[in-house]
C-alpha positions in Angstrom: 0.1 0.1 0.0 1.3 3.6 -0.8 0.0 7.0 0.3 0.0 10.1 -0.5 -0.5 13.2 0.9 -1.4 16.2 -0.6 -2.0 20.0 -0.1 -3.8 22.3 -1.8 -5.8 19.8 -3.4 -9.1 21.8 -3.6 -7.8 22.8 -7.3 -5.2 23.4 -9.7 -1.8 21.6 -9.4 -3.0 20.0 -6.4 -6.2 18.6 -7.6 -4.5 17.8 -10.6 -2.2 15.5 -8.6 -4.5 13.9 -6.4 -6.3 12.3 -9.5 -3.3 11.4 -11.4 -1.6 9.3 -8.5 -5.1 7.7 -7.2 -4.8 6.4 -11.2 -2.0 4.3 -10.2 -3.7 2.8 -7.4 -2.2 5.5 -4.2 -4.4 6.7 -1.8 -4.7 10.0 -0.5 -5.0 12.4 1.7 -6.0 15.7 0.5 -4.8 18.7 2.6 -6.8 22.5 1.8 -9.5 24.5 3.6 -12.3 24.3 1.0 -12.9 20.2 0.0 -12.7 19.1 -3.8 -15.9 16.5 -3.3 -15.6 15.5 -6.9 -11.7 14.1 -6.0 -13.7 11.2 -3.2 -15.9 10.3 -6.4 -12.9 10.1 -8.6 -11.1 7.7 -6.3 -14.2 5.5 -6.3 -13.6 5.3 -10.4 -9.8 4.5 -9.7 -10.8 2.1 -6.6 -8.6 3.4 -4.2 -10.1 6.0 -1.9 -9.7 9.6 -1.0 -9.8 11.8 2.3 -10.0 15.2 2.7 -8.5 16.9 5.6 -9.7 20.7 6.7 -6.4 22.8 7.6 -5.4 26.6 7.0 -1.7 26.3 5.9 -1.4 29.9 6.8 -2.1 28.7 10.6 1.4 27.2 11.7 -0.4 26.0 15.2 -3.0 24.6 13.2 -0.5 22.8 10.4 1.5 21.0 13.4 -1.7 19.7 15.1 -3.3 18.8 11.7 -0.3 17.0 10.2 0.9 15.4 13.8 -2.9 13.9 13.6 -2.2 13.0 9.7 1.5 11.2 10.5 0.2 9.3 13.0 -2.9 7.8 10.9 -0.8 7.1 7.6 2.6 5.9 9.5 0.9 3.7 11.8 -0.4 1.4 8.5 3.1 1.1 8.0 2.8 1.7 4.1 5.4 0.6 1.9 5.9 4.0 0.7 4.5 7.6 1.7 4.7 10.4 -0.8 4.6 14.3 0.6 3.6 16.4 -1.6 3.8 20.6 -0.2 2.0 21.9 -3.4 0.1 24.5 -1.7 1.5 28.1 -2.9 0.5 32.0 -2.8 2.0 34.6 -5.0 0.5 37.2 -3.1 1.6 39.9 -1.8 2.6 41.3 -5.6 4.1 44.9 -4.9 6.9 46.5 -4.8 8.9 46.6 -0.9 8.1 49.9 0.7 4.6 48.9 -0.1 3.8 45.7 1.5 1.4 44.8 4.7 3.4 43.0 7.7 0.0 40.5 7.5 0.2 39.6 3.9 3.8 38.7 4.2 3.4 36.6 7.2 0.6 34.2 5.5 2.9 34.2 2.4 5.5 32.7 4.2 3.6 30.7 6.7 2.2 29.4 3.2 4.8 28.6 1.0 8.1 28.0 3.4 7.0 27.4 7.0 4.4 24.8 6.4 6.7 22.7 4.2 9.7 22.5 6.6 6.8 21.8 9.3 5.4 19.5 7.8 8.5 17.3 6.7 10.1 17.3 9.5 7.0 15.8 11.5 6.8 13.2 8.6 10.5 12.3 8.9 10.0 11.8 12.5 7.8 9.6 11.5 9.3 7.7 8.7 11.9 7.0 11.1 10.2 5.6 13.7 8.0 3.0 11.7 11.2 2.6 9.1 8.7 3.7 6.6 10.3 5.3 3.5 9.5 8.4 2.4 9.5 10.6 -0.9 9.1 14.0 -0.5 7.9 16.6 -3.5 8.3 20.8 -2.7 6.8 22.6 -5.5 8.8 25.1 -6.4 9.1 28.1 -9.1 11.5 29.4 -11.7 11.1 32.4 -9.2 13.2 31.1 -6.6 16.2 31.3 -9.2 15.9 34.5 -10.4 14.7 38.6 -9.0 11.4 39.4 -10.2 10.1 43.0 -9.8 7.0 42.8 -7.2 7.9 39.3 -6.3 10.4 39.6 -3.6 8.4 37.9 -1.0 7.5 34.9 -3.8 11.3 34.8 -4.8 12.4 34.6 -2.0 10.1 31.8 -0.1 10.9 29.8 -2.8 14.6 30.1 -3.1 14.3 29.2 0.5 12.4 26.4 -0.2 14.8 25.5 -2.8 17.6 25.2 -0.3 15.7 23.6 2.3 14.9 20.4 0.0 18.8 20.8 -1.2 19.6 20.5 3.0 17.2 17.9 3.6 18.2 15.7 1.2 22.0 15.9 2.4 20.7 15.3 5.9 19.4 12.1 4.7 22.2 11.1 2.4 24.4 11.9 5.6 22.2 9.8 7.1 22.2 6.6 5.4 18.0 6.7 5.2 16.4 5.6 1.9 14.4 9.0 2.2 14.4 11.5 -1.0 13.6 15.2 -0.8 13.1 16.6 -4.5 12.1 19.9 -5.8 9.7 20.1 -8.4 9.1 23.5 -10.9 5.6 23.3 -12.6 6.5 25.9 -15.0 3.8 28.6 -15.8 0.0 26.7 -15.6 -3.3 28.0 -16.4 -4.3 28.1 -12.8 -6.2 30.7 -10.7 -2.8 32.0 -9.5 -2.1 33.4 -13.1 -5.5 34.9 -12.8 -4.1 36.9 -9.8 -0.8 37.7 -11.5 -2.5 38.7 -14.6 -4.9 41.1 -12.5 -1.9 43.1 -11.3 -1.0 46.7 -12.0 2.1 47.4 -14.1 3.2 49.7 -10.9 2.8 46.8 -8.9 3.8 44.2 -11.2 6.4 45.4 -14.1 5.6 42.3 -16.4 2.5 41.8 -16.3 1.8 42.6 -20.0 4.5 39.4 -20.4 1.8 37.1 -18.3 -1.5 38.7 -19.9 0.3 37.4 -23.4 0.6 34.0 -22.5 -2.7 33.3 -21.8 -3.7 35.2 -25.1 -1.2 33.2 -26.8 -2.2 29.9 -25.3 1.2 29.3 -23.8 -0.2 28.3 -20.3 -0.5 24.3 -19.4 -3.2 22.6 -18.3 -2.3 21.2 -14.9 -3.6 17.7 -15.6 -0.4 17.8 -18.2 2.1 18.9 -15.7 0.6 16.4 -13.1 1.0 13.8 -15.3 4.9 14.5 -16.1 5.4 14.0 -11.9 3.2 11.0 -11.7 5.5 10.0 -14.4 8.6 11.3 -12.3 7.7 9.2 -9.1 6.8 6.1 -10.5 10.6 4.9 -9.8 11.6 6.4 -6.9 14.2 4.7 -6.8 16.1 6.8 -9.8 15.4 10.1 -8.3 18.4 12.1 -7.6 17.9 13.3 -3.8 18.1 17.2 -3.8 17.4 18.0 -7.3 15.6 20.3 -9.1 13.2 18.7 -11.7 12.0 21.0 -14.1 8.8 20.8 -16.1 10.3 21.7 -19.3 12.8 18.5 -19.6 10.2 16.0 -18.7 7.7 16.5 -20.9 
């Protein structure tokens, strides 16, 4: 039996990842504020299971409580393999530094960086206690490797997530475990996040016109196609390179 815990399954890439993994027989626990009822129905079609667990990823205390319970539920069943997909993410606030709200910045860091760190920490504890193999996927962005006007928070948290991924992988390698942690960069997709980006003003985000052109010229990839590439990548976990950033453009 294999389990995958996926954050941000209410829509977009998280929903697509859950579907692609269920299609290959993996049991899913989806974590998001809002439930996606269609995923439970899809699980029945696939002959697997889907359980939704509500959680506000912005709240560190709630994240710790919820994922402690999920970890106990999943790892105590002694599955052969557990996947942790840290997919939930936000791009807002979009604006230049000097014009940002402190609470929005705090929420952003909690979702994009602190939550994956807390969840990974909890799951690696349970993996070690139960001798269960864990493969963690942190969904990142090309913004983590270059500066973008108006995206100081997004660039910074994704850069931090990349380095966190590398560090966790280094530690697991040196400890001689069979656990792997990778980052997955999905590129530009047709999601609600893209809607938010295109609604920005040019003063807040200098590249807004370029992102509008992505949509107008049909350059945004579907989340199903991106999730399919990730599912194919994960089919043989033994081939995964610990700490590597996998770019979807190299997988499609």
